[in-house]
Backbone and ligand atoms as CSV (ligand in chain L), in Angstrom:
chain,resi,resn,atom,element,x,y,z
A,1,MET,N,N,152.824,-108.856,63.024
A,1,MET,CA,C,153.728,-108.116,63.922
A,1,MET,C,C,153.058,-107.923,65.319
A,2,ARG,N,N,151.802,-107.495,65.235
A,2,ARG,CA,C,151.083,-107.289,66.476
A,2,ARG,C,C,150.958,-108.614,67.298
A,3,LYS,N,N,150.725,-109.659,66.536
A,3,LYS,CA,C,150.660,-110.990,67.197
A,3,LYS,C,C,151.944,-111.357,67.851
A,4,LEU,N,N,153.070,-111.063,67.148
A,4,LEU,CA,C,154.354,-111.360,67.650
A,4,LEU,C,C,154.633,-110.633,68.975
A,5,ILE,N,N,154.304,-109.329,68.905
A,5,ILE,CA,C,154.522,-108.495,70.087
A,5,ILE,C,C,153.683,-109.041,71.284
A,6,LEU,N,N,152.441,-109.429,70.985
A,6,LEU,CA,C,151.587,-110.019,72.029
A,6,LEU,C,C,152.182,-111.254,72.602
A,7,ALA,N,N,152.701,-112.085,71.692
A,7,ALA,CA,C,153.265,-113.390,72.095
A,7,ALA,C,C,154.512,-113.128,73.006
A,8,ILE,N,N,155.283,-112.123,72.585
A,8,ILE,CA,C,156.525,-111.844,73.377
A,8,ILE,C,C,156.130,-111.309,74.771
A,9,SER,N,N,155.145,-110.404,74.791
A,9,SER,CA,C,154.825,-109.867,76.108
A,9,SER,C,C,154.167,-110.889,77.005
A,10,ALA,N,N,153.429,-111.856,76.413
A,10,ALA,CA,C,152.874,-112.948,77.193
A,10,ALA,C,C,154.003,-113.803,77.795
A,11,LEU,N,N,155.058,-114.053,76.994
A,11,LEU,CA,C,156.209,-114.819,77.480
A,11,LEU,C,C,156.878,-114.084,78.612
A,12,ALA,N,N,157.027,-112.750,78.425
A,12,ALA,CA,C,157.719,-111.980,79.448
A,12,ALA,C,C,156.933,-112.046,80.801
A,13,LEU,N,N,155.620,-111.972,80.704
A,13,LEU,CA,C,154.763,-112.092,81.898
A,13,LEU,C,C,154.926,-113.415,82.540
A,14,ALA,N,N,154.891,-114.491,81.711
A,14,ALA,CA,C,155.048,-115.826,82.281
A,14,ALA,C,C,156.383,-115.960,82.968
A,15,GLY,N,N,157.388,-115.389,82.314
A,15,GLY,CA,C,158.783,-115.435,82.896
A,15,GLY,C,C,158.787,-114.817,84.278
A,16,THR,N,N,158.163,-113.636,84.409
A,16,THR,CA,C,158.181,-112.955,85.711
A,16,THR,C,C,157.546,-113.850,86.790
A,17,ALA,N,N,156.422,-114.406,86.421
A,17,ALA,CA,C,155.717,-115.245,87.424
A,17,ALA,C,C,156.552,-116.393,87.823
A,18,ALA,N,N,157.264,-117.049,86.832
A,18,ALA,CA,C,158.055,-118.265,87.137
A,18,ALA,C,C,159.225,-117.911,87.986
A,19,PHE,N,N,159.821,-116.712,87.812
A,19,PHE,CA,C,161.022,-116.390,88.566
A,19,PHE,C,C,160.738,-115.756,89.913
A,20,ALA,N,N,159.578,-115.203,90.098
A,20,ALA,CA,C,159.277,-114.594,91.415
A,20,ALA,C,C,159.120,-115.746,92.378
A,21,ASP,N,N,160.040,-115.808,93.315
A,21,ASP,CA,C,160.061,-116.881,94.280
A,21,ASP,C,C,160.171,-116.330,95.703
A,22,PRO,N,N,159.055,-116.064,96.315
A,22,PRO,CA,C,159.095,-115.387,97.619
A,22,PRO,C,C,159.800,-116.244,98.657
A,23,ILE,N,N,159.740,-117.584,98.523
A,23,ILE,CA,C,160.360,-118.417,99.568
A,23,ILE,C,C,161.881,-118.252,99.470
A,24,ALA,N,N,162.391,-118.294,98.229
A,24,ALA,CA,C,163.845,-118.131,98.037
A,24,ALA,C,C,164.291,-116.703,98.488
A,25,ASP,N,N,163.443,-115.747,98.136
A,25,ASP,CA,C,163.778,-114.330,98.504
A,25,ASP,C,C,163.866,-114.147,100.007
A,26,ARG,N,N,162.871,-114.687,100.733
A,26,ARG,CA,C,162.886,-114.450,102.210
A,26,ARG,C,C,163.988,-115.229,102.835
A,27,LYS,N,N,164.299,-116.411,102.263
A,27,LYS,CA,C,165.420,-117.181,102.882
A,27,LYS,C,C,166.725,-116.504,102.621
A,28,ALA,N,N,166.883,-115.933,101.451
A,28,ALA,CA,C,168.145,-115.171,101.170
A,28,ALA,C,C,168.290,-113.996,102.113
A,29,LEU,N,N,167.167,-113.294,102.393
A,29,LEU,CA,C,167.148,-112.221,103.322
A,29,LEU,C,C,167.578,-112.659,104.717
A,30,MET,N,N,166.999,-113.791,105.113
A,30,MET,CA,C,167.280,-114.336,106.472
A,30,MET,C,C,168.761,-114.790,106.560
A,31,LYS,N,N,169.275,-115.386,105.460
A,31,LYS,CA,C,170.701,-115.794,105.447
A,31,LYS,C,C,171.583,-114.547,105.676
A,32,ALA,N,N,171.240,-113.425,105.036
A,32,ALA,CA,C,172.015,-112.189,105.191
A,32,ALA,C,C,171.929,-111.740,106.636
A,33,ASN,N,N,170.734,-111.909,107.270
A,33,ASN,CA,C,170.579,-111.584,108.705
A,33,ASN,C,C,171.524,-112.416,109.555
A,34,GLY,N,N,171.558,-113.739,109.218
A,34,GLY,CA,C,172.399,-114.652,109.950
A,34,GLY,C,C,173.866,-114.253,109.870
A,35,LYS,N,N,174.298,-113.852,108.685
A,35,LYS,CA,C,175.695,-113.464,108.452
A,35,LYS,C,C,176.037,-112.218,109.249
A,36,ALA,N,N,175.116,-111.237,109.186
A,36,ALA,CA,C,175.405,-109.985,109.844
A,36,ALA,C,C,175.379,-110.201,111.389
A,37,ALA,N,N,174.456,-110.996,111.887
A,37,ALA,CA,C,174.452,-111.307,113.332
A,37,ALA,C,C,175.685,-112.057,113.713
A,38,GLY,N,N,176.141,-112.919,112.830
A,38,GLY,CA,C,177.400,-113.639,113.120
A,38,GLY,C,C,178.615,-112.768,113.254
A,39,GLN,N,N,178.679,-111.723,112.430
A,39,GLN,CA,C,179.761,-110.761,112.488
A,39,GLN,C,C,179.738,-110.040,113.804
A,40,LEU,N,N,178.546,-109.648,114.254
A,40,LEU,CA,C,178.422,-108.957,115.556
A,40,LEU,C,C,178.783,-109.923,116.674
A,41,GLY,N,N,178.349,-111.209,116.522
A,41,GLY,CA,C,178.647,-112.245,117.549
A,41,GLY,C,C,180.136,-112.419,117.703
A,42,ALA,N,N,180.885,-112.449,116.584
A,42,ALA,CA,C,182.312,-112.662,116.620
A,42,ALA,C,C,182.998,-111.519,117.418
A,43,ILE,N,N,182.518,-110.324,117.228
A,43,ILE,CA,C,183.057,-109.185,118.006
A,43,ILE,C,C,182.670,-109.272,119.487
A,44,ALA,N,N,181.408,-109.643,119.708
A,44,ALA,CA,C,180.933,-109.724,121.089
A,44,ALA,C,C,181.703,-110.785,121.823
A,45,LYS,N,N,182.097,-111.863,121.144
A,45,LYS,CA,C,182.840,-113.008,121.836
A,45,LYS,C,C,184.330,-112.782,121.848
A,46,GLY,N,N,184.776,-111.622,121.219
A,46,GLY,CA,C,186.198,-111.354,121.261
A,46,GLY,C,C,186.996,-112.115,120.175
A,47,GLU,N,N,186.270,-112.823,119.317
A,47,GLU,CA,C,186.939,-113.501,118.206
A,47,GLU,C,C,187.496,-112.517,117.150
A,48,GLN,N,N,186.835,-111.395,117.074
A,48,GLN,CA,C,187.230,-110.286,116.142
A,48,GLN,C,C,187.412,-109.026,116.987
A,49,PRO,N,N,188.372,-108.164,116.671
A,49,PRO,CA,C,188.550,-106.934,117.432
A,49,PRO,C,C,187.372,-105.988,117.147
A,50,PHE,N,N,187.069,-105.158,118.167
A,50,PHE,CA,C,186.019,-104.153,117.966
A,50,PHE,C,C,186.407,-103.230,116.818
A,51,ASP,N,N,185.441,-103.064,115.885
A,51,ASP,CA,C,185.722,-102.229,114.715
A,51,ASP,C,C,184.412,-101.493,114.464
A,52,ALA,N,N,184.366,-100.190,114.776
A,52,ALA,CA,C,183.158,-99.403,114.726
A,52,ALA,C,C,182.529,-99.460,113.327
A,53,ALA,N,N,183.364,-99.432,112.304
A,53,ALA,CA,C,182.820,-99.390,110.924
A,53,ALA,C,C,182.197,-100.778,110.596
A,54,ALA,N,N,182.822,-101.851,111.037
A,54,ALA,CA,C,182.289,-103.177,110.767
A,54,ALA,C,C,180.944,-103.388,111.519
A,55,VAL,N,N,180.901,-102.899,112.769
A,55,VAL,CA,C,179.711,-102.997,113.585
A,55,VAL,C,C,178.563,-102.242,112.899
A,56,LEU,N,N,178.863,-101.053,112.474
A,56,LEU,CA,C,177.838,-100.250,111.813
A,56,LEU,C,C,177.359,-100.871,110.530
A,57,ALA,N,N,178.308,-101.488,109.749
A,57,ALA,CA,C,177.926,-102.132,108.542
A,57,ALA,C,C,176.998,-103.315,108.761
A,58,ALA,N,N,177.297,-104.109,109.814
A,58,ALA,CA,C,176.444,-105.263,110.138
A,58,ALA,C,C,175.088,-104.793,110.598
A,59,LEU,N,N,175.068,-103.750,111.410
A,59,LEU,CA,C,173.734,-103.275,111.838
A,59,LEU,C,C,172.952,-102.684,110.710
A,60,THR,N,N,173.641,-102.046,109.774
A,60,THR,CA,C,172.966,-101.470,108.601
A,60,THR,C,C,172.344,-102.547,107.758
A,61,THR,N,N,173.084,-103.663,107.591
A,61,THR,CA,C,172.518,-104.794,106.840
A,61,THR,C,C,171.262,-105.321,107.532
A,62,LEU,N,N,171.310,-105.453,108.841
A,62,LEU,CA,C,170.127,-105.955,109.551
A,62,LEU,C,C,168.984,-104.984,109.409
A,63,SER,N,N,169.246,-103.704,109.462
A,63,SER,CA,C,168.175,-102.719,109.362
A,63,SER,C,C,167.579,-102.695,107.936
A,64,GLU,N,N,168.451,-102.824,106.935
A,64,GLU,CA,C,167.998,-102.832,105.573
A,64,GLU,C,C,167.173,-104.100,105.289
A,65,ASP,N,N,167.626,-105.224,105.847
A,65,ASP,CA,C,166.899,-106.479,105.669
A,65,ASP,C,C,165.521,-106.359,106.339
A,66,ALA,N,N,165.490,-105.771,107.500
A,66,ALA,CA,C,164.230,-105.641,108.210
A,66,ALA,C,C,163.283,-104.763,107.351
A,67,ALA,N,N,163.846,-103.687,106.794
A,67,ALA,CA,C,163.001,-102.797,105.984
A,67,ALA,C,C,162.468,-103.540,104.741
A,68,LYS,N,N,163.210,-104.541,104.293
A,68,LYS,CA,C,162.788,-105.288,103.062
A,68,LYS,C,C,161.757,-106.336,103.399
A,69,MET,N,N,161.460,-106.553,104.673
A,69,MET,CA,C,160.525,-107.592,105.062
A,69,MET,C,C,159.050,-107.138,104.839
A,70,ASP,N,N,158.732,-107.147,103.532
A,70,ASP,CA,C,157.393,-106.805,103.084
A,70,ASP,C,C,156.580,-108.126,103.199
A,71,VAL,N,N,155.745,-108.173,104.268
A,71,VAL,CA,C,155.092,-109.441,104.581
A,71,VAL,C,C,154.183,-109.911,103.407
A,72,ALA,N,N,153.470,-108.985,102.810
A,72,ALA,CA,C,152.564,-109.372,101.734
A,72,ALA,C,C,153.324,-109.959,100.559
A,73,ALA,N,N,154.454,-109.365,100.230
A,73,ALA,CA,C,155.251,-109.846,99.061
A,73,ALA,C,C,156.016,-111.088,99.361
A,74,LEU,N,N,156.546,-111.191,100.576
A,74,LEU,CA,C,157.440,-112.335,100.876
A,74,LEU,C,C,156.689,-113.542,101.472
A,75,PHE,N,N,155.514,-113.290,102.009
A,75,PHE,CA,C,154.731,-114.373,102.600
A,75,PHE,C,C,153.322,-114.459,102.021
A,76,PRO,N,N,153.207,-114.524,100.694
A,76,PRO,CA,C,151.891,-114.637,100.097
A,76,PRO,C,C,151.225,-115.945,100.526
A,77,ALA,N,N,149.895,-115.959,100.486
A,77,ALA,CA,C,149.143,-117.171,100.852
A,77,ALA,C,C,149.627,-118.359,100.023
A,78,GLY,N,N,149.740,-119.485,100.681
A,78,GLY,CA,C,150.158,-120.711,99.995
A,78,GLY,C,C,151.634,-121.039,100.112
A,79,THR,N,N,152.413,-120.035,100.565
A,79,THR,CA,C,153.864,-120.269,100.626
A,79,THR,C,C,154.282,-120.855,101.984
A,80,ASP,N,N,153.292,-121.402,102.705
A,80,ASP,CA,C,153.671,-122.279,103.839
A,80,ASP,C,C,154.036,-123.659,103.293
A,81,GLN,N,N,153.701,-123.899,102.019
A,81,GLN,CA,C,154.029,-125.154,101.377
A,81,GLN,C,C,155.330,-124.978,100.578
A,82,GLY,N,N,156.137,-126.028,100.552
A,82,GLY,CA,C,157.392,-125.956,99.802
A,82,GLY,C,C,158.606,-126.113,100.635
A,83,ASP,N,N,159.764,-125.700,100.111
A,83,ASP,CA,C,161.003,-125.835,100.831
A,83,ASP,C,C,161.167,-124.653,101.775
A,84,THR,N,N,160.411,-124.728,102.847
A,84,THR,CA,C,160.334,-123.552,103.772
A,84,THR,C,C,160.211,-124.064,105.243
A,85,THR,N,N,160.703,-123.257,106.155
A,85,THR,CA,C,160.499,-123.555,107.563
A,85,THR,C,C,159.505,-122.532,108.168
A,86,ALA,N,N,158.880,-121.732,107.307
A,86,ALA,CA,C,157.890,-120.767,107.791
A,86,ALA,C,C,156.699,-121.536,108.359
A,87,SER,N,N,156.291,-121.179,109.521
A,87,SER,CA,C,155.189,-121.889,110.201
A,87,SER,C,C,153.835,-121.387,109.655
A,88,PRO,N,N,152.880,-122.303,109.554
A,88,PRO,CA,C,151.508,-121.892,109.160
A,88,PRO,C,C,150.942,-120.844,110.086
A,89,LYS,N,N,151.490,-120.720,111.303
A,89,LYS,CA,C,151.041,-119.701,112.286
A,89,LYS,C,C,151.107,-118.291,111.665
A,90,ILE,N,N,152.051,-118.064,110.762
A,90,ILE,CA,C,152.180,-116.743,110.094
A,90,ILE,C,C,150.849,-116.370,109.499
A,91,TRP,N,N,150.240,-117.309,108.800
A,91,TRP,CA,C,149.001,-117.001,108.061
A,91,TRP,C,C,147.810,-117.035,108.946
A,92,GLU,N,N,147.995,-117.698,110.114
A,92,GLU,CA,C,146.852,-117.737,111.083
A,92,GLU,C,C,146.864,-116.424,111.885
A,93,ASP,N,N,148.044,-115.826,112.049
A,93,ASP,CA,C,148.136,-114.592,112.871
A,93,ASP,C,C,149.047,-113.590,112.169
A,94,MET,N,N,148.559,-113.102,111.013
A,94,MET,CA,C,149.282,-112.136,110.249
A,94,MET,C,C,149.625,-110.887,111.030
A,95,ALA,N,N,148.646,-110.457,111.878
A,95,ALA,CA,C,148.855,-109.205,112.645
A,95,ALA,C,C,149.983,-109.411,113.644
A,96,GLY,N,N,150.007,-110.597,114.271
A,96,GLY,CA,C,151.084,-110.874,115.239
A,96,GLY,C,C,152.443,-110.945,114.562
A,97,PHE,N,N,152.469,-111.547,113.358
A,97,PHE,CA,C,153.719,-111.661,112.646
A,97,PHE,C,C,154.186,-110.264,112.177
A,98,GLN,N,N,153.247,-109.469,111.695
A,98,GLN,CA,C,153.580,-108.097,111.251
A,98,GLN,C,C,154.126,-107.305,112.466
A,99,ALA,N,N,153.556,-107.539,113.627
A,99,ALA,CA,C,154.053,-106.775,114.830
A,99,ALA,C,C,155.510,-107.129,115.104
A,100,LYS,N,N,155.888,-108.415,114.922
A,100,LYS,CA,C,157.269,-108.817,115.113
A,100,LYS,C,C,158.175,-108.136,114.076
A,101,VAL,N,N,157.695,-108.142,112.852
A,101,VAL,CA,C,158.476,-107.445,111.790
A,101,VAL,C,C,158.661,-105.967,112.106
A,102,ASP,N,N,157.611,-105.352,112.575
A,102,ASP,CA,C,157.701,-103.889,112.890
A,102,ASP,C,C,158.697,-103.651,114.025
A,103,LYS,N,N,158.660,-104.532,115.028
A,103,LYS,CA,C,159.596,-104.336,116.186
A,103,LYS,C,C,161.020,-104.557,115.677
A,104,PHE,N,N,161.255,-105.560,114.806
A,104,PHE,CA,C,162.548,-105.802,114.267
A,104,PHE,C,C,163.033,-104.586,113.488
A,105,LYS,N,N,162.152,-104.004,112.695
A,105,LYS,CA,C,162.510,-102.759,111.959
A,105,LYS,C,C,162.915,-101.646,112.903
A,106,ALA,N,N,162.101,-101.407,113.958
A,106,ALA,CA,C,162.284,-100.326,114.893
A,106,ALA,C,C,163.606,-100.548,115.655
A,107,ASP,N,N,163.811,-101.756,116.140
A,107,ASP,CA,C,165.022,-102.022,116.944
A,107,ASP,C,C,166.322,-101.928,116.136
A,108,THR,N,N,166.270,-102.419,114.907
A,108,THR,CA,C,167.505,-102.357,114.055
A,108,THR,C,C,167.733,-100.898,113.641
A,109,ALA,N,N,166.705,-100.152,113.344
A,109,ALA,CA,C,166.869,-98.759,112.973
A,109,ALA,C,C,167.444,-97.962,114.136
A,110,ALA,N,N,166.967,-98.229,115.333
A,110,ALA,CA,C,167.496,-97.583,116.548
A,110,ALA,C,C,169.010,-97.927,116.768
A,111,ALA,N,N,169.327,-99.138,116.511
A,111,ALA,CA,C,170.708,-99.562,116.706
A,111,ALA,C,C,171.644,-98.831,115.692
A,112,VAL,N,N,171.131,-98.638,114.452
A,112,VAL,CA,C,171.924,-97.911,113.438
A,112,VAL,C,C,172.071,-96.453,113.850
A,113,ALA,N,N,170.991,-95.888,114.425
A,113,ALA,CA,C,171.006,-94.497,114.787
A,113,ALA,C,C,171.971,-94.202,115.967
A,114,ALA,N,N,172.137,-95.220,116.847
A,114,ALA,CA,C,173.048,-95.034,118.002
A,114,ALA,C,C,173.862,-96.282,118.099
A,115,PRO,N,N,174.822,-96.502,117.241
A,115,PRO,CA,C,175.579,-97.734,117.194
A,115,PRO,C,C,176.463,-97.886,118.441
A,116,PRO,N,N,176.647,-99.151,118.892
A,116,PRO,CA,C,177.509,-99.398,120.066
A,116,PRO,C,C,178.936,-98.993,119.826
A,117,GLN,N,N,179.577,-98.423,120.850
A,117,GLN,CA,C,180.922,-97.879,120.698
A,117,GLN,C,C,182.024,-98.729,121.328
A,118,ASP,N,N,181.637,-99.829,121.981
A,118,ASP,CA,C,182.699,-100.725,122.463
A,118,ASP,C,C,182.109,-102.169,122.588
A,119,VAL,N,N,182.949,-103.107,122.954
A,119,VAL,CA,C,182.580,-104.482,122.917
A,119,VAL,C,C,181.377,-104.740,123.811
A,120,GLU,N,N,181.408,-104.140,125.005
A,120,GLU,CA,C,180.311,-104.350,125.977
A,120,GLU,C,C,178.980,-103.890,125.343
A,121,ALA,N,N,179.040,-102.722,124.690
A,121,ALA,CA,C,177.827,-102.229,124.054
A,121,ALA,C,C,177.369,-103.132,122.898
A,122,VAL,N,N,178.354,-103.701,122.173
A,122,VAL,CA,C,177.936,-104.637,121.110
A,122,VAL,C,C,177.205,-105.831,121.701
A,123,LYS,N,N,177.713,-106.317,122.830
A,123,LYS,CA,C,177.034,-107.440,123.486
A,123,LYS,C,C,175.563,-107.094,123.797
A,124,ALA,N,N,175.407,-105.915,124.400
A,124,ALA,CA,C,174.044,-105.463,124.776
A,124,ALA,C,C,173.143,-105.349,123.560
A,125,THR,N,N,173.654,-104.714,122.520
A,125,THR,CA,C,172.909,-104.521,121.309
A,125,THR,C,C,172.525,-105.853,120.664
A,126,LEU,N,N,173.513,-106.739,120.624
A,126,LEU,CA,C,173.261,-108.040,119.976
A,126,LEU,C,C,172.237,-108.831,120.804
A,127,GLY,N,N,172.340,-108.741,122.140
A,127,GLY,CA,C,171.379,-109.387,123.007
A,127,GLY,C,C,169.944,-108.916,122.739
A,128,ALA,N,N,169.802,-107.623,122.607
A,128,ALA,CA,C,168.463,-107.018,122.382
A,128,ALA,C,C,167.968,-107.412,120.989
A,129,LEU,N,N,168.830,-107.331,120.005
A,129,LEU,CA,C,168.372,-107.670,118.623
A,129,LEU,C,C,168.138,-109.146,118.491
A,130,GLY,N,N,168.936,-109.935,119.181
A,130,GLY,CA,C,168.762,-111.389,119.142
A,130,GLY,C,C,167.389,-111.854,119.641
A,131,GLN,N,N,166.833,-111.062,120.542
A,131,GLN,CA,C,165.517,-111.429,121.022
A,131,GLN,C,C,164.482,-111.310,119.883
A,132,ASN,N,N,164.728,-110.418,118.953
A,132,ASN,CA,C,163.840,-110.274,117.779
A,132,ASN,C,C,163.946,-111.575,116.990
A,133,CYS,N,N,165.161,-111.991,116.685
A,133,CYS,CA,C,165.366,-113.227,115.864
A,133,CYS,C,C,164.709,-114.394,116.583
A,134,GLY,N,N,165.131,-114.641,117.823
A,134,GLY,CA,C,164.602,-115.850,118.534
A,134,GLY,C,C,163.140,-115.733,118.775
A,135,GLY,N,N,162.674,-114.549,119.152
A,135,GLY,CA,C,161.262,-114.401,119.479
A,135,GLY,C,C,160.382,-114.666,118.300
A,136,CYS,N,N,160.807,-114.256,117.125
A,136,CYS,CA,C,159.972,-114.491,115.923
A,136,CYS,C,C,160.097,-115.947,115.513
A,137,HIS,N,N,161.318,-116.473,115.513
A,137,HIS,CA,C,161.503,-117.873,115.064
A,137,HIS,C,C,160.710,-118.823,115.982
A,138,GLU,N,N,160.741,-118.570,117.270
A,138,GLU,CA,C,160.107,-119.485,118.216
A,138,GLU,C,C,158.630,-119.674,117.847
A,139,THR,N,N,157.970,-118.547,117.485
A,139,THR,CA,C,156.533,-118.672,117.214
A,139,THR,C,C,156.221,-118.956,115.770
A,140,PHE,N,N,157.036,-118.349,114.866
A,140,PHE,CA,C,156.602,-118.370,113.456
A,140,PHE,C,C,157.500,-119.205,112.499
A,141,ARG,N,N,158.398,-119.988,113.125
A,141,ARG,CA,C,159.200,-120.848,112.286
A,141,ARG,C,C,159.110,-122.281,112.836
A,142,ILE,N,N,159.028,-123.245,111.968
A,142,ILE,CA,C,158.964,-124.581,112.448
A,142,ILE,C,C,160.353,-125.200,112.439
A,143,LYS,N,N,160.632,-126.008,113.441
A,143,LYS,CA,C,161.958,-126.602,113.491
A,143,LYS,C,C,161.931,-127.889,112.726
A,144,LYS,N,N,162.811,-127.986,111.762
A,144,LYS,CA,C,162.879,-129.215,110.954
A,144,LYS,C,C,164.077,-130.009,111.427
A,145,SER,N,N,163.817,-131.299,111.630
A,145,SER,CA,C,164.921,-132.081,112.133
A,145,SER,C,C,165.705,-132.654,110.993
L,1,HEC,C1,C,159.483,-111.267,112.070
L,1,HEC,C2,C,160.002,-112.631,112.105
L,1,HEC,C3,C,161.512,-112.880,111.986
L,1,HEC,C4,C,162.503,-112.160,112.534
L,1,HEC,C5,C,162.534,-110.868,113.322
L,1,HEC,C6,C,163.738,-112.839,112.145
L,1,HEC,N1,N,163.430,-114.001,111.394
L,1,HEC,FE1,FE,164.757,-115.345,110.675
L,1,HEC,N2,N,163.234,-116.386,109.814
L,1,HEC,C7,C,161.903,-116.075,109.935
L,1,HEC,C8,C,161.051,-116.990,109.142
L,1,HEC,C9,C,159.549,-116.987,109.002
L,1,HEC,C10,C,161.992,-117.942,108.613
L,1,HEC,C11,C,161.678,-119.129,107.690
L,1,HEC,C12,C,161.778,-118.681,106.212
L,1,HEC,C13,C,161.426,-119.775,105.246
L,1,HEC,O1,O,161.973,-120.917,105.386
L,1,HEC,O2,O,160.595,-119.543,104.344
L,1,HEC,C14,C,163.328,-117.519,109.037
L,1,HEC,C15,C,164.521,-118.150,108.710
L,1,HEC,C16,C,165.795,-117.805,109.083
L,1,HEC,C17,C,166.980,-118.466,108.720
L,1,HEC,C18,C,167.094,-119.687,107.839
L,1,HEC,C19,C,167.165,-119.224,106.381
L,1,HEC,C20,C,167.177,-120.429,105.436
L,1,HEC,O3,O,168.057,-120.442,104.538
L,1,HEC,O4,O,166.322,-121.345,105.508
L,1,HEC,C21,C,168.065,-117.794,109.319
L,1,HEC,C22,C,169.530,-118.106,109.251
L,1,HEC,C23,C,167.471,-116.678,110.080
L,1,HEC,N3,N,166.071,-116.712,109.896
L,1,HEC,C24,C,168.175,-115.777,110.830
L,1,HEC,C25,C,167.620,-114.675,111.482
L,1,HEC,C26,C,168.374,-113.713,112.297
L,1,HEC,C27,C,169.847,-113.859,112.613
L,1,HEC,C28,C,167.512,-112.808,112.730
L,1,HEC,C29,C,167.710,-111.601,113.649
L,1,HEC,C30,C,168.809,-110.751,113.360
L,1,HEC,C31,C,166.172,-113.150,112.207
L,1,HEC,N4,N,166.309,-114.292,111.492
L,1,HEC,C32,C,165.001,-112.455,112.482
L,1,HEC,C33,C,161.329,-115.030,110.628
L,1,HEC,C34,C,162.068,-114.011,111.291
């Protein structure tokens, strides 16, 4: 019986290791960022009417995603290899990367605390938040053709 329990717990451990996929996790997080930014973009461009609740929901998603960006968990050593566009620069300059994450957290939290109240303000907020996306990608993401 004891042996069986040991065998089962060994299997459970192996299972956890096999399913923990930081590359997939961080890409899913980024896809959610893309979707939320797209919703704000549609309002900024006038494709969607201004809707304070929808704006706040999209900003909340961005802020929660930023808060989930645990660099150690999502970017462990060795995960510059694989199906990823994360640049090796992340691991060469962890402090610089962490600083970008921290700014993204602070800017999205500030936007949630004082959400834009009209289309013009959505444009300004999106412009400011977009610099986080572009600024980080420019340095820490490789462009794959
Ligand atoms: C602190 C750095 C950082 C910030 C800020 C950031 N990203 Fe990213 N993003 C990355 C990295 C690194 C990758 C590559 C992940 C991978 O392929 O492993 C990525 C990948 C992506 C992807 C591709 C995901 C995929 O499926 O391959 C999208 C879309 C994306 N980001 C959107 C955004 C948007 C929109 C924002 C801003 C609202 C944003 N990101 C902010 C670092 C950042």
